[in-house]
Residue frames as a rotation matrix with the C-alpha (Angstrom) as fourth column:
UNK 1
0.665 -0.205 0.718 -12.58
0.555 0.779 -0.292 16.86
-0.499 0.593 0.632 -3.60
UNK 2
0.803 -0.445 0.397 -10.82
0.114 -0.539 -0.835 19.77
0.586 0.715 -0.382 -5.47
UNK 3
0.631 -0.599 0.493 -8.57
-0.773 -0.434 0.462 20.16
-0.063 -0.673 -0.737 -2.42
UNK 4
0.539 -0.334 0.773 -7.50
-0.065 0.899 0.434 16.53
-0.840 -0.284 0.463 -2.57
UNK 5
0.794 -0.110 0.598 -6.82
0.601 0.294 -0.744 16.80
-0.094 0.949 0.300 -6.24
UNK 6
0.850 -0.420 0.319 -4.77
-0.288 -0.877 -0.385 19.93
0.441 0.235 -0.866 -5.86
UNK 7
0.616 -0.639 0.461 -2.37
-0.591 0.012 0.806 18.29
-0.521 -0.769 -0.370 -3.51
UNK 8
0.185 -0.651 -0.736 -1.06
-0.932 0.121 -0.341 16.07
0.311 0.749 -0.585 -6.22
UNK 9
-0.574 -0.231 0.786 -1.39
-0.551 0.819 -0.161 12.91
-0.606 -0.525 -0.597 -4.12
UNK 10
-0.787 0.392 -0.476 -2.91
-0.091 0.690 0.718 9.80
0.610 0.609 -0.507 -5.58
UNK 11
-0.568 0.632 0.527 -6.44
-0.720 -0.072 -0.690 9.29
-0.399 -0.772 0.496 -4.34
UNK 12
-0.956 0.276 0.099 -8.63
0.293 0.903 0.315 6.28
-0.003 0.330 -0.944 -4.52
UNK 13
-0.635 0.764 -0.115 -12.26
-0.741 -0.645 -0.189 7.11
-0.218 -0.034 0.975 -5.62
UNK 14
-0.842 0.439 0.315 -15.21
0.445 0.894 -0.055 4.88
-0.305 0.094 -0.948 -5.42
UNK 15
-0.798 0.558 -0.226 -18.04
-0.596 -0.680 0.427 6.02
0.085 0.476 0.875 -7.78
UNK 16
-0.822 0.549 0.152 -21.48
0.508 0.827 -0.241 4.62
-0.258 -0.122 -0.959 -6.91
UNK 17
-0.739 0.651 0.173 -25.18
-0.433 -0.656 0.618 5.40
0.516 0.382 0.767 -7.67
UNK 18
-0.930 0.311 0.199 -27.56
-0.078 0.362 -0.929 4.89
-0.360 -0.879 -0.312 -4.84
UNK 19
-0.085 0.962 -0.259 -30.63
-0.823 -0.214 -0.526 5.25
-0.562 0.168 0.810 -7.10
UNK 20
0.468 0.406 -0.785 -29.86
-0.867 0.382 -0.320 2.35
0.170 0.830 0.531 -9.33
UNK 21
0.098 -0.643 -0.760 -27.28
-0.234 0.727 -0.645 -0.02
0.967 0.241 -0.079 -7.84
UNK 22
0.920 0.219 0.325 -27.44
-0.362 0.158 0.919 -1.61
0.150 -0.963 0.225 -4.45
UNK 23
0.750 -0.638 -0.172 -24.22
0.646 0.763 -0.011 -3.60
0.138 -0.103 0.985 -5.14
UNK 24
0.111 -0.732 0.672 -22.38
0.230 -0.639 -0.734 -0.33
0.967 0.236 0.097 -5.21
UNK 25
0.389 0.169 0.906 -23.21
-0.727 -0.548 0.415 0.44
0.566 -0.819 -0.090 -1.73
UNK 26
0.993 0.019 0.118 -22.35
-0.079 0.844 0.531 -3.01
-0.089 -0.537 0.839 -0.73
UNK 27
0.384 -0.913 0.134 -18.82
0.678 0.180 -0.713 -2.51
0.627 0.365 0.688 -2.14
UNK 28
0.019 -0.459 0.888 -18.33
-0.333 -0.841 -0.427 0.60
0.943 -0.288 -0.169 -0.10
UNK 29
0.805 0.187 0.564 -19.39
-0.593 0.228 0.772 -1.27
0.016 -0.956 0.294 3.12
UNK 30
0.896 -0.441 -0.042 -16.71
0.443 0.895 0.053 -3.84
0.014 -0.066 0.998 2.24
UNK 31
0.173 -0.875 0.453 -14.07
0.611 -0.265 -0.746 -1.32
0.772 0.406 0.489 1.44
UNK 32
0.751 0.192 0.632 -14.72
-0.251 -0.803 0.541 0.87
0.611 -0.565 -0.554 4.50
UNK 33
0.869 -0.493 0.034 -12.19
0.114 0.267 0.957 -1.09
-0.481 -0.828 0.288 6.79
UNK 34
0.211 -0.862 0.461 -9.55
0.977 0.173 -0.123 -0.83
0.026 0.476 0.879 4.10
UNK 35
0.448 -0.029 0.894 -9.95
0.269 -0.949 -0.166 2.90
0.853 0.315 -0.417 4.06
UNK 36
0.921 -0.148 0.359 -9.00
-0.388 -0.308 0.869 3.04
-0.018 -0.940 -0.341 7.72
UNK 37
0.565 -0.786 0.251 -5.87
0.596 0.600 0.534 0.88
-0.570 -0.152 0.807 6.98
UNK 38
0.141 -0.516 0.845 -4.91
0.944 -0.187 -0.272 3.25
0.299 0.836 0.461 4.21
UNK 39
0.966 0.222 -0.130 -5.00
0.254 -0.899 0.356 6.39
-0.038 -0.377 -0.925 6.39
UNK 40
0.477 -0.835 -0.275 -1.77
-0.364 -0.472 0.803 8.34
-0.800 -0.283 -0.529 5.79
UNK 41
-0.369 -0.546 0.752 -1.01
0.478 0.583 0.657 6.30
-0.797 0.602 0.046 2.57
UNK 42
-0.978 0.044 0.205 -3.53
0.146 -0.559 0.816 7.72
0.150 0.828 0.540 0.20
UNK 43
-0.597 0.800 0.055 -6.96
-0.670 -0.460 -0.583 9.42
-0.442 -0.385 0.811 0.55
UNK 44
-0.881 0.448 0.155 -9.96
0.474 0.829 0.296 7.20
0.004 0.335 -0.942 0.11
UNK 45
-0.687 0.634 -0.356 -13.06
-0.580 -0.773 -0.257 9.06
-0.438 0.030 0.899 -1.26
UNK 46
-0.594 0.670 0.445 -16.58
0.719 0.690 -0.079 7.80
-0.360 0.273 -0.892 -1.92
UNK 47
-0.851 0.322 -0.415 -18.77
-0.430 -0.880 0.200 9.69
-0.300 0.349 0.888 -4.41
UNK 48
-0.281 0.841 0.462 -22.45
0.491 0.540 -0.684 8.98
-0.825 0.035 -0.564 -4.90
UNK 49
-0.962 -0.207 0.180 -23.22
0.254 -0.429 0.867 9.96
-0.102 0.879 0.465 -8.56
UNK 50
-0.266 0.960 0.090 -26.88
0.892 0.209 0.401 10.11
0.366 0.186 -0.912 -7.80
UNK 51
0.154 0.163 -0.974 -26.42
0.706 -0.708 -0.006 13.27
-0.691 -0.687 -0.224 -5.65
UNK 52
0.914 0.322 0.245 -26.86
0.402 -0.658 -0.636 16.55
-0.044 0.680 -0.732 -7.57
UNK 53
0.740 -0.647 -0.183 -23.58
-0.515 -0.720 0.466 17.96
-0.433 -0.251 -0.866 -6.40
UNK 54
-0.056 -0.838 0.542 -21.66
-0.225 0.540 0.811 15.03
-0.973 -0.077 -0.219 -7.86
UNK 55
0.706 0.526 0.474 -23.23
0.307 0.376 -0.874 14.73
-0.638 0.763 0.104 -11.33
UNK 56
0.893 -0.322 -0.314 -20.86
-0.449 -0.620 -0.644 17.02
0.012 0.716 -0.698 -13.04
UNK 57
-0.016 -0.946 0.323 -17.74
-0.915 0.143 0.376 15.42
-0.402 -0.290 -0.868 -11.59
UNK 58
-0.040 0.082 0.996 -18.94
-0.012 0.996 -0.083 11.91
-0.999 -0.015 -0.039 -12.48
UNK 59
0.927 0.342 0.154 -19.75
0.177 -0.037 -0.983 13.03
-0.331 0.939 -0.095 -16.04
UNK 60
0.517 -0.821 -0.241 -16.18
-0.856 -0.492 -0.161 14.62
0.014 0.290 -0.957 -16.38
UNK 61
-0.364 -0.715 0.597 -14.71
-0.718 0.624 0.309 11.22
-0.593 -0.316 -0.741 -15.22
UNK 62
-0.198 0.272 -0.942 -16.83
-0.875 0.384 0.295 9.45
0.442 0.882 0.162 -17.82
UNK 63
-0.795 0.008 0.607 -18.24
-0.414 0.724 -0.552 7.02
-0.444 -0.690 -0.572 -15.30
UNK 64
-0.404 0.693 -0.597 -20.62
-0.744 0.131 0.656 4.54
0.532 0.709 0.462 -17.30
UNK 65
0.238 0.535 -0.811 -21.15
0.042 0.828 0.559 1.69
0.970 -0.167 0.174 -14.81
UNK 66
0.117 -0.004 0.993 -21.39
-0.894 -0.437 0.103 1.15
0.433 -0.900 -0.055 -11.16
UNK 67
0.853 -0.334 -0.402 -19.46
0.054 -0.709 0.703 0.66
-0.520 -0.621 -0.586 -9.08
UNK 68
0.659 -0.710 0.249 -16.34
0.302 -0.053 -0.952 2.07
0.689 0.702 0.179 -10.58
UNK 69
0.806 -0.491 -0.330 -13.17
0.288 -0.161 0.944 2.39
-0.516 -0.856 0.011 -8.58
UNK 70
0.725 -0.517 0.456 -10.35
0.320 -0.334 -0.887 4.70
0.610 0.788 -0.077 -9.81
UNK 71
0.321 -0.635 -0.703 -7.05
0.737 -0.298 0.606 5.82
-0.594 -0.713 0.372 -8.60
UNK 72
0.783 0.090 0.616 -6.46
0.502 -0.676 -0.539 9.29
0.367 0.731 -0.575 -9.76
UNK 73
0.122 -0.828 -0.547 -3.12
0.784 -0.257 0.565 11.10
-0.608 -0.498 0.618 -9.64
UNK 74
0.912 0.371 -0.176 -2.67
0.214 -0.794 -0.569 14.64
-0.351 0.482 -0.803 -10.88
UNK 75
0.085 -0.986 -0.146 0.98
-0.433 -0.168 0.885 14.14
-0.897 -0.012 -0.441 -11.46
UNK 76
0.884 0.440 0.159 0.37
-0.108 0.523 -0.846 13.24
-0.455 0.730 0.509 -15.17
UNK 77
0.264 -0.884 -0.386 4.03
-0.961 -0.208 -0.182 13.47
0.081 0.420 -0.904 -15.92
UNK 78
-0.770 -0.609 0.188 4.35
-0.635 0.759 -0.142 10.00
-0.056 -0.229 -0.972 -14.37
UNK 79
-0.826 0.483 0.290 0.87
0.333 0.834 -0.440 8.56
-0.454 -0.267 -0.850 -14.36
UNK 80
-0.680 0.733 -0.027 -2.71
-0.476 -0.413 0.777 8.63
0.558 0.541 0.629 -15.48
UNK 81
-0.089 0.681 0.727 -5.93
-0.975 0.091 -0.205 7.52
-0.205 -0.727 0.655 -13.85
UNK 82
-0.927 -0.226 -0.298 -6.26
-0.276 0.952 0.136 3.80
0.253 0.208 -0.945 -13.45
UNK 83
0.104 0.984 0.147 -9.68
-0.941 0.050 0.335 1.97
0.322 -0.173 0.931 -13.27
UNK 84
-0.808 -0.246 0.535 -10.17
-0.445 0.850 -0.282 -1.22
-0.386 -0.466 -0.796 -11.21
UNK 85
-0.323 0.629 -0.707 -12.20
-0.818 0.190 0.543 -3.81
0.476 0.754 0.453 -13.13
UNK 86
-0.991 -0.102 -0.084 -12.87
-0.050 0.877 -0.478 -6.15
0.122 -0.469 -0.875 -10.34
UNK 87
-0.245 0.944 -0.220 -16.27
0.232 0.277 0.932 -7.78
0.941 0.178 -0.287 -9.90
UNK 88
-0.290 0.222 0.931 -18.05
-0.792 -0.601 -0.103 -6.09
0.537 -0.768 0.350 -6.97
UNK 89
0.689 0.719 0.097 -19.78
-0.670 0.579 0.464 -9.37
0.277 -0.384 0.881 -6.10
UNK 90
0.744 -0.504 -0.439 -16.45
0.553 0.833 -0.019 -11.23
0.375 -0.229 0.898 -5.77
UNK 91
0.469 -0.597 0.650 -14.56
-0.416 -0.799 -0.434 -8.31
0.779 -0.067 -0.623 -4.20
UNK 92
0.676 -0.346 -0.651 -11.72
0.727 0.456 0.513 -9.16
0.120 -0.820 0.560 -1.74
UNK 93
0.847 -0.447 -0.288 -9.39
-0.266 -0.825 0.500 -6.69
-0.461 -0.346 -0.817 0.00
UNK 94
-0.006 -0.914 0.406 -6.38
0.276 0.389 0.879 -8.89
-0.961 0.117 0.250 -1.31
UNK 95
0.155 0.074 0.985 -7.48
0.977 0.135 -0.163 -8.33
-0.145 0.988 -0.051 -4.95
UNK 96
0.925 0.277 0.261 -7.83
0.310 -0.946 -0.096 -4.61
0.221 0.170 -0.960 -4.39
UNK 97
0.695 -0.707 -0.127 -4.51
-0.196 -0.357 0.913 -4.28
-0.691 -0.610 -0.387 -2.53
UNK 98
-0.074 -0.680 0.729 -2.74
0.636 0.531 0.560 -6.17
-0.768 0.505 0.393 -5.40
UNK 99
0.507 0.356 0.785 -4.31
0.833 -0.437 -0.340 -3.77
0.222 0.826 -0.518 -7.87
UNK 100
0.977 -0.149 -0.154 -3.02
-0.087 -0.932 0.351 -0.74
-0.196 -0.330 -0.923 -5.95
UNK 101
0.283 -0.952 0.119 0.43
-0.109 0.091 0.990 -2.14
-0.953 -0.293 -0.078 -5.94
UNK 102
-0.147 -0.315 0.938 0.67
0.739 0.595 0.315 -3.54
-0.657 0.740 0.145 -9.48
UNK 103
0.376 0.455 0.807 -1.18
0.903 -0.374 -0.210 -0.83
0.206 0.808 -0.552 -11.41
UNK 104
0.917 0.098 0.387 -0.09
0.041 -0.987 0.154 2.23
0.397 -0.125 -0.909 -9.51
UNK 105
0.575 -0.747 -0.334 3.50
0.783 0.384 0.489 1.29
-0.237 -0.542 0.806 -8.47
UNK 106
-0.269 -0.684 0.678 4.96
0.798 -0.553 -0.242 4.10
0.540 0.475 0.694 -10.46
UNK 107
0.526 0.418 0.740 3.09
-0.028 -0.862 0.506 6.73
0.850 -0.287 -0.442 -8.34
UNK 108
0.988 -0.143 -0.064 4.65
0.071 0.048 0.996 5.43
-0.139 -0.989 0.058 -5.11
UNK 109
0.344 -0.933 0.109 7.97
0.912 0.359 0.198 5.08
-0.223 0.032 0.974 -6.70
UNK 110
-0.359 -0.558 0.748 8.12
0.873 -0.484 0.058 8.36
0.329 0.674 0.661 -8.45
UNK 111
0.404 0.658 0.635 5.71
0.265 -0.749 0.607 10.78
0.876 -0.077 -0.477 -6.94
UNK 112
-0.615 -0.786 0.054 7.63
0.144 -0.179 -0.973 12.72
0.775 -0.591 0.223 -4.15
UNK 113
-0.510 0.508 0.694 4.44
-0.807 -0.562 -0.182 13.42
0.298 -0.653 0.697 -2.23
UNK 114
0.385 0.788 -0.481 3.22
-0.604 0.609 0.514 9.89
0.698 0.093 0.710 -2.12
UNK 115
0.305 -0.296 0.905 3.56
-0.828 0.386 0.406 7.40
-0.470 -0.874 -0.127 0.66
UNK 116
-0.478 -0.532 -0.699 5.43
-0.803 0.588 0.102 4.20
0.356 0.609 -0.708 -0.14
UNK 117
0.560 0.661 0.499 3.76
-0.766 0.642 0.009 0.90
-0.314 -0.387 0.867 -0.12
UNK 118
-0.446 -0.788 -0.424 5.63
-0.876 0.481 0.027 -2.49
0.182 0.384 -0.905 -0.20
UNK 119
0.688 0.725 0.027 3.94
-0.696 0.648 0.307 -5.88
0.205 -0.231 0.951 -0.38
UNK 120
-0.525 -0.774 0.354 5.65
-0.810 0.582 0.072 -8.80
-0.262 -0.249 -0.932 1.18
UNK 121
0.218 0.635 -0.741 4.59
-0.819 0.532 0.215 -11.99
0.530 0.560 0.637 -0.66
UNK 122
0.272 0.034 0.962 3.99
-0.893 0.381 0.239 -14.78
-0.359 -0.924 0.134 1.69
UNK 123
0.278 -0.135 0.951 4.23
0.209 0.975 0.078 -17.57
-0.938 0.177 0.299 -0.81
UNK 124
-0.746 -0.648 -0.151 6.12
-0.022 -0.203 0.979 -17.53
-0.665 0.734 0.138 -4.12
UNK 125
-0.886 0.398 0.236 3.12
0.396 0.388 0.832 -18.87
0.240 0.831 -0.502 -6.26
UNK 126
0.130 0.987 -0.090 0.27
0.886 -0.075 0.457 -17.55
0.444 -0.139 -0.885 -4.15
UNK 127
-0.635 -0.456 0.624 0.75
0.243 -0.884 -0.398 -13.81
0.733 -0.101 0.672 -3.65
UNK 128
0.449 0.710 -0.543 -0.68
0.827 -0.099 0.554 -12.65
0.339 -0.697 -0.631 -0.27
UNK 129
-0.160 -0.569 0.807 0.40
0.288 -0.809 -0.513 -8.93
0.944 0.150 0.293 0.05
UNK 130
0.284 0.193 -0.939 1.15
0.949 -0.200 0.245 -7.30
-0.140 -0.961 -0.240 3.33
UNK 131
0.219 -0.246 0.944 1.13
0.467 -0.823 -0.323 -3.60
0.857 0.512 -0.065 3.15
UNK 132
0.408 -0.100 -0.908 2.73
0.886 -0.195 0.420 -1.51
-0.219 -0.976 0.009 5.69
UNK 133
0.990 -0.065 0.122 3.94
-0.041 -0.980 -0.193 2.09
0.132 0.186 -0.974 6.18
UNK 134
0.229 -0.970 -0.076 7.63
0.903 0.241 -0.355 2.74
0.363 0.012 0.932 5.49
UNK 135
-0.742 -0.610 -0.278 7.65
0.671 -0.678 -0.300 6.37
-0.006 -0.409 0.912 6.19
UNK 136
0.529 0.791 -0.308 5.65
0.764 -0.602 -0.235 9.61
-0.371 -0.111 -0.922 6.92
UNK 137
0.562 -0.214 -0.799 6.27
-0.220 -0.970 0.106 12.56
-0.797 0.116 -0.592 4.87
UNK 138
0.911 -0.110 -0.398 8.27
-0.402 -0.014 -0.915 13.10
0.095 0.994 -0.057 1.72
UNK 139
-0.061 -0.968 -0.242 11.70
-0.701 0.215 -0.680 11.88
0.711 0.128 -0.692 3.08
UNK 140
0.841 0.361 -0.403 11.68
-0.010 0.755 0.656 8.55
0.541 -0.547 0.638 4.82
UNK 141
0.614 -0.565 0.551 13.91
-0.779 -0.321 0.538 8.30
-0.127 -0.760 -0.637 7.87
UNK 142
-0.216 -0.778 -0.590 17.03
-0.834 0.461 -0.304 6.21
0.509 0.426 -0.748 7.49
UNK 143
-0.728 -0.136 0.672 15.79
-0.578 0.649 -0.495 3.75
-0.368 -0.749 -0.551 10.18
UNK 144
0.338 0.847 0.411 12.84
-0.262 0.504 -0.823 2.61
-0.904 0.170 0.392 8.02
UNK 145
0.318 -0.127 -0.940 14.98
-0.935 -0.208 -0.288 1.93
-0.159 0.970 -0.185 4.89
UNK 146
-0.549 -0.768 -0.330 16.42
-0.810 0.586 -0.017 -1.49
0.207 0.258 -0.944 5.56
UNK 147
0.430 0.739 0.519 14.44
-0.753 0.611 -0.245 -4.63
-0.498 -0.285 0.819 4.94
UNK 148
-0.663 -0.542 -0.516 15.43
-0.741 0.572 0.351 -8.04
0.105 0.615 -0.781 3.90
UNK 149
0.531 0.800 0.281 13.33
-0.819 0.569 -0.073 -11.07
-0.218 -0.191 0.957 2.98
UNK 150
-0.701 -0.667 0.253 14.66
-0.574 0.738 0.355 -14.54
-0.424 0.104 -0.900 3.22
UNK 151
0.290 0.846 -0.448 12.82
-0.944 0.176 -0.278 -16.53
-0.157 0.503 0.850 0.55
UNK 152
0.997 -0.049 0.062 13.37
0.058 0.988 -0.142 -20.29
-0.055 0.145 0.988 0.65
UNK 153
0.489 -0.866 0.101 16.94
0.684 0.453 0.572 -19.72
-0.541 -0.210 0.814 1.51
UNK 154
-0.245 -0.523 0.816 17.56
0.891 -0.454 -0.024 -16.93
0.383 0.721 0.577 -1.04
UNK 155
-0.189 0.096 -0.977 17.95
0.708 -0.676 -0.203 -13.45
-0.681 -0.730 0.060 0.50
UNK 156
-0.123 0.232 0.965 16.23
0.831 -0.507 0.228 -10.49
0.542 0.830 -0.130 -1.19
UNK 157
-0.848 -0.167 -0.503 16.39
0.426 -0.778 -0.462 -6.86
-0.314 -0.606 0.731 -0.24
UNK 158
0.206 0.928 0.312 13.28
0.974 -0.226 0.030 -4.86
0.098 0.297 -0.950 -0.18
UNK 159
-0.718 -0.696 0.032 14.18
0.695 -0.718 -0.028 -1.32
0.043 0.002 0.999 -1.09
UNK 160
-0.006 0.536 -0.844 12.59
0.366 -0.785 -0.500 1.89
-0.931 -0.312 -0.191 -0.13
UNK 161
0.443 0.229 0.867 11.41
0.897 -0.118 -0.427 3.42
0.004 0.966 -0.258 -3.49
UNK 162
0.962 -0.036 0.269 13.62
0.001 -0.991 -0.136 6.24
0.272 0.131 -0.953 -4.41
UNK 163
0.488 -0.824 0.286 16.81
-0.732 -0.208 0.648 4.81
-0.475 -0.526 -0.706 -3.02
UNK 164
0.324 -0.486 -0.812 19.57
-0.770 0.362 -0.525 2.93
0.549 0.796 -0.257 -4.74
UNK 165
0.788 -0.123 -0.604 21.03
0.282 0.943 0.175 -0.40
0.548 -0.308 0.778 -3.74
UNK 166
-0.168 -0.974 0.154 24.17
0.298 -0.199 -0.933 1.49
0.940 -0.110 0.324 -2.69
UNK 167
-0.098 0.212 0.972 22.24
-0.673 -0.734 0.092 2.93
0.733 -0.645 0.215 0.25
UNK 168
0.756 0.601 0.258 21.85
-0.601 0.482 0.638 -0.35
0.260 -0.637 0.726 1.89
UNK 169
-0.199 -0.866 0.460 24.11
-0.937 0.306 0.171 -2.54
-0.289 -0.397 -0.871 3.90
UNK 170
-0.292 0.042 -0.956 24.61
-0.577 0.790 0.210 -6.13
0.763 0.612 -0.206 2.95
UNK 171
0.092 0.508 0.857 22.27
-0.993 0.111 0.041 -8.24
-0.074 -0.855 0.514 5.13
UNK 172
0.740 0.299 -0.603 23.27
-0.468 0.872 -0.143 -11.63
0.483 0.388 0.785 3.69
UNK 173
-0.230 -0.971 0.068 25.99
-0.655 0.103 -0.748 -12.30
0.719 -0.217 -0.660 6.35
UNK 174
-0.698 -0.151 -0.700 26.42
0.265 0.854 -0.448 -14.56
0.666 -0.498 -0.556 9.30
UNK 175
-0.933 0.333 0.136 24.28
-0.305 -0.530 -0.791 -12.30
-0.191 -0.779 0.597 11.51
UNK 176
-0.080 0.966 -0.247 21.13
-0.984 -0.115 -0.135 -12.91
-0.159 0.232 0.960 9.56
UNK 177
-0.277 -0.068 -0.958 21.96
-0.390 0.919 0.047 -16.57
0.878 0.387 -0.282 8.97
UNK 178
-0.971 -0.201 -0.128 21.61
0.050 0.353 -0.934 -17.01
0.233 -0.914 -0.332 12.68
UNK 179
-0.631 0.775 -0.017 17.98
-0.589 -0.494 -0.639 -15.62
-0.504 -0.393 0.769 12.64
UNK 180
0.013 0.752 -0.660 16.38
-0.999 -0.012 -0.033 -17.18
-0.033 0.660 0.751 9.68
UNK 181
-0.001 -0.034 0.999 15.32
-0.228 0.973 0.032 -20.74
-0.974 -0.228 -0.009 9.03
UNK 182
-0.916 -0.378 -0.133 15.90
-0.211 0.172 0.962 -22.58
-0.341 0.909 -0.238 5.72
UNK 183
-0.832 0.526 0.177 12.97
0.455 0.464 0.760 -22.94
0.317 0.713 -0.626 3.32
UNK 184
0.096 0.870 -0.484 10.81
0.954 -0.219 -0.204 -20.33
-0.283 -0.442 -0.851 4.97
UNK 185
-0.031 -0.009 0.999 9.77
0.537 -0.843 0.009 -16.87
0.843 0.537 0.031 3.84
UNK 186
0.254 0.082 -0.964 10.68
0.943 -0.243 0.228 -14.44
-0.216 -0.966 -0.139 6.60
UNK 187
0.650 -0.006 0.760 10.83
0.206 -0.961 -0.184 -10.63
0.732 0.276 -0.623 7.05
UNK 188
0.047 -0.731 -0.681 13.89
0.997 -0.008 0.077 -9.20
-0.061 -0.682 0.729 8.77
UNK 189
0.852 0.186 0.489 13.99
0.229 -0.973 -0.029 -5.51
0.471 0.137 -0.872 9.84
UNK 190
-0.155 -0.935 -0.318 17.25
0.921 -0.020 -0.389 -3.79
0.357 -0.353 0.865 10.56
UNK 191
0.797 0.563 -0.218 16.67
0.601 -0.710 0.366 -0.88
0.051 -0.423 -0.905 12.99
UNK 192
0.710 -0.491 0.506 18.71
-0.162 -0.812 -0.561 2.26
0.686 0.317 -0.655 13.54
UNK 193
0.518 -0.593 0.616 20.72
-0.770 -0.009 0.638 0.80
-0.373 -0.805 -0.461 16.37
UNK 194
-0.317 -0.787 -0.529 22.09
-0.939 0.340 0.058 -1.86
0.134 0.515 -0.847 13.88
UNK 195
-0.639 0.129 0.758 20.15
-0.326 0.848 -0.419 -4.77
-0.697 -0.515 -0.500 15.34
UNK 196
-0.791 0.353 -0.499 18.23
-0.349 0.409 0.843 -7.28
0.502 0.841 -0.201 13.23
UNK 197
-0.482 0.698 0.530 14.61
-0.538 0.241 -0.808 -8.13
-0.691 -0.675 0.259 14.22
UNK 198
-0.985 0.140 -0.099 12.75
0.051 0.789 0.612 -11.13
0.164 0.598 -0.785 12.94
UNK 199
-0.378 0.925 0.032 9.04
-0.918 -0.379 0.113 -10.80
0.117 0.014 0.993 12.22
UNK 200
-0.998 -0.032 -0.051 7.19
-0.021 0.977 -0.210 -13.81
0.056 -0.209 -0.976 13.77
UNK 201
-0.425 0.905 0.009 3.73
-0.371 -0.165 -0.914 -12.79
-0.826 -0.392 0.406 13.43
UNK 202
0.044 0.571 0.820 1.01
0.616 0.630 -0.472 -13.72
-0.786 0.526 -0.324 10.92
UNK 203
-0.708 -0.245 0.663 0.15
0.706 -0.226 0.671 -12.38
-0.015 0.943 0.333 7.44
UNK 204
0.507 0.862 -0.021 -2.54
0.860 -0.504 0.077 -9.91
0.056 -0.057 -0.997 8.67
UNK 205
0.037 -0.401 0.915 -1.87
0.338 -0.857 -0.389 -6.18
0.940 0.323 0.104 8.19
UNK 206
0.728 0.228 0.646 -2.83
-0.446 -0.557 0.700 -5.43
0.520 -0.798 -0.304 11.83
UNK 207
0.908 -0.386 -0.163 -0.19
0.393 0.648 0.653 -7.88
-0.147 -0.656 0.740 13.06
UNK 208
0.025 -0.940 0.339 2.67
0.957 -0.076 -0.281 -6.54
0.290 0.331 0.898 11.10
UNK 209
0.088 0.023 0.996 1.62
0.054 -0.998 0.018 -2.89
0.995 0.052 -0.089 11.92
UNK 210
0.961 0.200 0.191 1.44
-0.173 -0.106 0.979 -3.72
0.216 -0.974 -0.067 15.62
UNK 211
0.576 -0.813 -0.091 4.97
0.802 0.540 0.254 -5.19
-0.158 -0.219 0.963 15.40
UNK 212
-0.072 -0.508 0.858 6.29
0.664 -0.666 -0.339 -2.09
0.744 0.546 0.385 13.60
UNK 213
0.468 0.408 0.784 4.52
-0.162 -0.833 0.530 0.18
0.869 -0.375 -0.324 15.96
UNK 214
0.969 -0.110 -0.220 5.95
0.246 0.356 0.902 -1.69
-0.021 -0.928 0.372 19.01
UNK 215
0.132 -0.956 0.262 9.48
0.978 0.083 -0.189 -1.18
0.159 0.281 0.946 17.64
UNK 216
-0.101 -0.061 0.993 8.74
0.355 -0.935 -0.021 2.53
0.929 0.351 0.116 17.26
UNK 217
0.796 0.487 0.358 7.40
-0.164 -0.396 0.903 2.84
0.582 -0.778 -0.236 20.85
UNK 218
0.775 -0.569 -0.276 10.60
0.578 0.461 0.673 1.25
-0.256 -0.681 0.686 22.08
UNK 219
0.674 -0.400 -0.621 12.46
-0.288 -0.917 0.277 4.06
-0.680 -0.008 -0.733 20.33
UNK 220
-0.260 -0.688 0.677 14.08
0.321 0.600 0.733 1.77
-0.911 0.408 0.065 17.60
UNK 221
-0.277 0.237 0.931 12.01
0.959 0.006 0.283 3.34
0.061 0.971 -0.229 14.77
UNK 222
-0.710 0.201 -0.674 10.86
-0.020 -0.964 -0.266 6.81
-0.703 -0.176 0.689 13.72
UNK 223
-0.365 0.671 0.645 7.45
0.922 0.357 0.151 6.47
-0.129 0.650 -0.749 12.21
C-alpha cells in the first residue's frame, strides 16, 4: 500500500469489513471485473478493515461506514481524496465510471504520472461512458492524440488532456463528412498515417478496446 501511495498515482481503494458487513464483499465481487478493465489506468486496491494489519490505515482514513470507496491521490497540490457515496445495493459500473471521470477529472488532466481517461457519451441526455486508454506512460504518442466525435451533425474534438487545441488538425472538412451520418453520434479516430477510421462497434468497453487494439496490431497506433 505504501509503495502505491509513494508513486503519486491516483489509486482506487475499496474499504470493507468482513466481520460486520456482507454487502461490502458483494460490492468487491461486483467491482472485480472493473479492476481488470482499469489495469494500467489506476491501481485498484481492496482493504478489509477487519484484518489486524489494516486497522491502523482504516483509522487514519477515518472510515466510518462500509463499504467506502475512495480515490486517493498524493499530489495534493492538485487534488484531495474523494469518496464515492453510491449505494452498494444499487451499484452499477456505469455509475462508478462516471464518478471517476467527473470527480477526479483534474487528476487525469493535471497529474503527469496519471493515465488519461476520456468518456464518449453515447446519447446527449443519457450519459453512457466508454472509457479507453489514450496512452501508456507520461507522454502520449502523437498517433493517439486525434479524436473527433460527430454529435448529431455537430463535430466536437476530444482532446488529450494536457494538449492545446493548436496541436490538433481540423477534422471538420469534406473527408470526415464522407464518413459520418447525420443525426448520429459517432467516434472517428485519425491515425498516424493521416487516415480517418470510423468506429462501428457498440458501446461496450471491450468492443472499443478491441477496435483500438486491432488498429495497433496493424501498426497504425502506438499503445
